[in-house]
Structure formats: structure tokens, C-alpha cells
Rosetta silent file (secondary structure, phi, psi, omega in degrees, C-alpha in Angstrom):
SEQUENCE: MSQRNFALGKTNFIIIGIAIFVIILGFILMAGPSSSPEAFEPDIFSAKRIKIAPIVCLVGFLLVIVGILFPSKNNSSENIDTK
SCORE:     score description
SCORE:     0.000 S_00000001
   1 L     0.000  134.153 -175.332   22.995   16.528   -6.079 S_00000001
   2 L   -83.088  152.898  178.727   23.032   14.662   -2.781 S_00000001
   3 L   -83.473  126.564  177.358   20.415   12.162   -1.679 S_00000001
   4 L   -89.322  143.792  177.634   18.363   13.371    1.294 S_00000001
   5 L   -97.599  109.451  177.416   17.307   10.933    3.967 S_00000001
   6 L   -96.955  153.734  179.403   13.614   11.324    4.714 S_00000001
   7 L   -70.181  -29.381 -178.924   11.898    9.545    7.571 S_00000001
   8 L  -117.166  147.467  179.513    9.193    8.246    5.234 S_00000001
   9 L   -91.686 -177.621 -178.407    9.551    6.643    1.838 S_00000001
  10 H   -62.699  -40.622  179.911    7.628    7.117   -1.391 S_00000001
  11 H   -62.333  -39.905  178.744    5.170    4.340   -0.542 S_00000001
  12 H   -61.261  -43.954 -179.742    4.401    5.995    2.796 S_00000001
  13 H   -66.956  -33.833  177.193    3.573    9.300    1.120 S_00000001
  14 H   -66.469  -43.864  178.956    1.329    7.567   -1.420 S_00000001
  15 H   -63.443  -42.588  179.728   -0.617    5.813    1.364 S_00000001
  16 H   -65.864  -38.470  177.104   -0.946    9.080    3.307 S_00000001
  17 H   -62.693  -42.859  176.679   -2.130   10.892    0.174 S_00000001
  18 H   -63.749  -39.276  179.635   -4.820    8.273   -0.424 S_00000001
  19 H   -64.366  -40.522  178.267   -5.826    8.532    3.240 S_00000001
  20 H   -63.990  -39.633  176.276   -6.218   12.307    3.012 S_00000001
  21 H   -61.505  -41.646 -179.656   -8.426   11.833   -0.058 S_00000001
  22 H   -65.928  -40.086  178.168  -10.583    9.319    1.859 S_00000001
  23 H   -63.154  -45.409  178.627  -10.934   11.733    4.808 S_00000001
  24 H   -61.650  -40.112  177.088  -11.986   14.560    2.491 S_00000001
  25 H   -61.081  -40.251  177.787  -14.487   12.200    0.832 S_00000001
  26 H   -62.797  -41.400  178.535  -15.956   11.389    4.255 S_00000001
  27 H   -69.526  -33.392  175.930  -16.422   15.063    5.078 S_00000001
  28 H   -66.094  -38.478  177.321  -18.031   15.672    1.693 S_00000001
  29 H   -64.961  -30.768  178.557  -20.472   12.823    2.411 S_00000001
  30 H   -74.933  -22.982 -176.363  -21.361   14.494    5.729 S_00000001
  31 L   -71.818  154.089  177.962  -22.136   17.815    4.057 S_00000001
  32 L   167.650 -175.147 -179.298  -25.639   18.681    3.018 S_00000001
  33 L   -69.077  148.070  178.883  -28.541   20.970    3.686 S_00000001
  34 L  -107.325  162.278  176.608  -29.202   21.967    7.262 S_00000001
  35 L   -83.212  151.957  176.530  -32.452   22.480    9.092 S_00000001
  36 L  -129.367  167.650  178.403  -33.673   25.943    9.952 S_00000001
  37 L   -62.059  -25.611 -179.157  -36.412   27.161   12.294 S_00000001
  38 L   -82.278  -33.952 -175.249  -38.640   27.731    9.269 S_00000001
  39 L  -140.198  132.095  177.286  -38.137   24.365    7.559 S_00000001
  40 L   -90.688  132.592  179.000  -37.125   20.956    8.850 S_00000001
  41 L  -107.047  107.089 -178.072  -34.769   18.968    6.635 S_00000001
  42 H   -70.351  -12.219 -179.571  -35.188   15.215    7.279 S_00000001
  43 H   -68.075  -13.617 -179.937  -32.001   14.476    5.316 S_00000001
  44 H   -68.750  -17.874  178.833  -29.917   15.385    8.383 S_00000001
  45 H  -105.215   18.796 -179.153  -30.790   11.966    9.800 S_00000001
  46 L   -71.763  154.954 -178.794  -29.982    9.962    6.663 S_00000001
  47 H   -63.585  -31.272  179.178  -27.800    6.867    6.972 S_00000001
  48 H   -62.425  -40.692 -174.421  -25.250    8.426    4.649 S_00000001
  49 H   -84.656  -27.384 -175.943  -24.646   11.363    6.967 S_00000001
  50 H  -110.041   -8.961  179.294  -24.741    9.645   10.356 S_00000001
  51 H  -123.135  -55.316 -172.215  -23.342    6.171    9.625 S_00000001
  52 H   -71.656  -47.709 -176.391  -21.422    5.883    6.366 S_00000001
  53 H   -62.358  -44.451  176.558  -19.562    9.211    6.347 S_00000001
  54 H   -64.068  -33.844  177.475  -18.092    8.871    9.867 S_00000001
  55 H   -67.109  -40.167  177.757  -16.954    5.329    9.074 S_00000001
  56 H   -62.292  -42.786  177.712  -15.276    6.581    5.876 S_00000001
  57 H   -63.521  -42.311  179.207  -13.487    9.299    7.893 S_00000001
  58 H   -62.246  -42.056  177.026  -12.394    6.756   10.511 S_00000001
  59 H   -61.333  -40.049  177.796  -10.989    4.499    7.792 S_00000001
  60 H   -62.861  -43.989  179.343   -9.088    7.490    6.409 S_00000001
  61 H   -66.421  -37.917  175.921   -7.576    8.332    9.790 S_00000001
  62 H   -66.127  -34.918  178.129   -6.588    4.690   10.335 S_00000001
  63 H   -67.803  -31.565  174.246   -5.022    4.676    6.884 S_00000001
  64 H   -63.329  -43.026  178.792   -2.899    7.682    7.859 S_00000001
  65 H   -63.418  -42.154  177.239   -1.573    5.690   10.815 S_00000001
  66 H   -62.170  -41.422  179.733   -0.847    2.734    8.537 S_00000001
  67 H   -63.136  -34.786  178.527    0.923    5.062    6.107 S_00000001
  68 H   -75.220  -40.169 -175.617    3.163    6.409    8.849 S_00000001
  69 H   -86.531   -9.659 -178.727    3.948    3.015   10.363 S_00000001
  70 L   -62.293  127.917 -177.933    4.396    1.135    7.073 S_00000001
  71 L   -69.276  131.484 -179.495    8.009   -0.048    6.859 S_00000001
  72 L   -97.983  147.916 -175.552    9.885    1.614    4.051 S_00000001
  73 L   -69.923  -30.825 -175.701   12.532   -0.223    2.036 S_00000001
  74 L   -84.761   -4.523  179.425   15.111    2.567    2.138 S_00000001
  75 L  -109.121   49.865  178.503   15.109    2.851    5.948 S_00000001
  76 L   -85.212  169.257 -178.056   16.622   -0.505    6.816 S_00000001
  77 H   -70.581  -14.797  178.843   19.130   -1.045    9.598 S_00000001
  78 H   -72.487  -22.034 -178.114   21.913   -1.418    6.992 S_00000001
  79 H   -83.823   -6.061 -177.965   21.755    2.305    6.142 S_00000001
  80 L   -83.851  125.055  177.604   22.610    3.436    9.667 S_00000001
  81 L   -87.584  125.047  175.775   26.217    4.529   10.063 S_00000001
  82 L  -112.795  117.153 -179.107   27.734    3.541   13.362 S_00000001
  83 L  -119.325    0.000    0.000   31.007    5.247   14.139 S_00000001
């Protein structure tokens, strides 16, 4: 079976997978009960939902960028065939 050349290495995919988990965690932290015309829910203004969760999502998105840009060991300049 031949070896396929992927643009990203195993380490890159692991970092991206962790980043996706962090993003999902941020959206879960943002979820909660909503207010209705009949009842006001003061939890919509909690620090968890308006400060912590967006920061967690931002960290996840930045981690995706790091995962894409992280140099992989198998994509060095020695592997490029010049003919």
C-alpha cells in the first residue's frame, strides 16, 4: 500500500481535534435557559455566558489556526522532488 502525502501531519490533526472540542465546550457554556415575555431569566447576563464562554470559543478558533500552521515533521523541504 502506498504512502499518501497529506498537507497536514498527525500532530496537526490532533491539535485541530482538541480545538474543535474546545469550541464545542464554549458553545455548551453559552447555552442555557432563555427569557420569555412571561418570565425574566437573570441567568442570561451571567459571567459564564457573556464573558467566559466567548473567550473559550475564541481560544478554540485560535487553536485551529495554530493546528493548521504548526510545522509538521513529514513535510520538510527534503521530501520535495525537483525534476
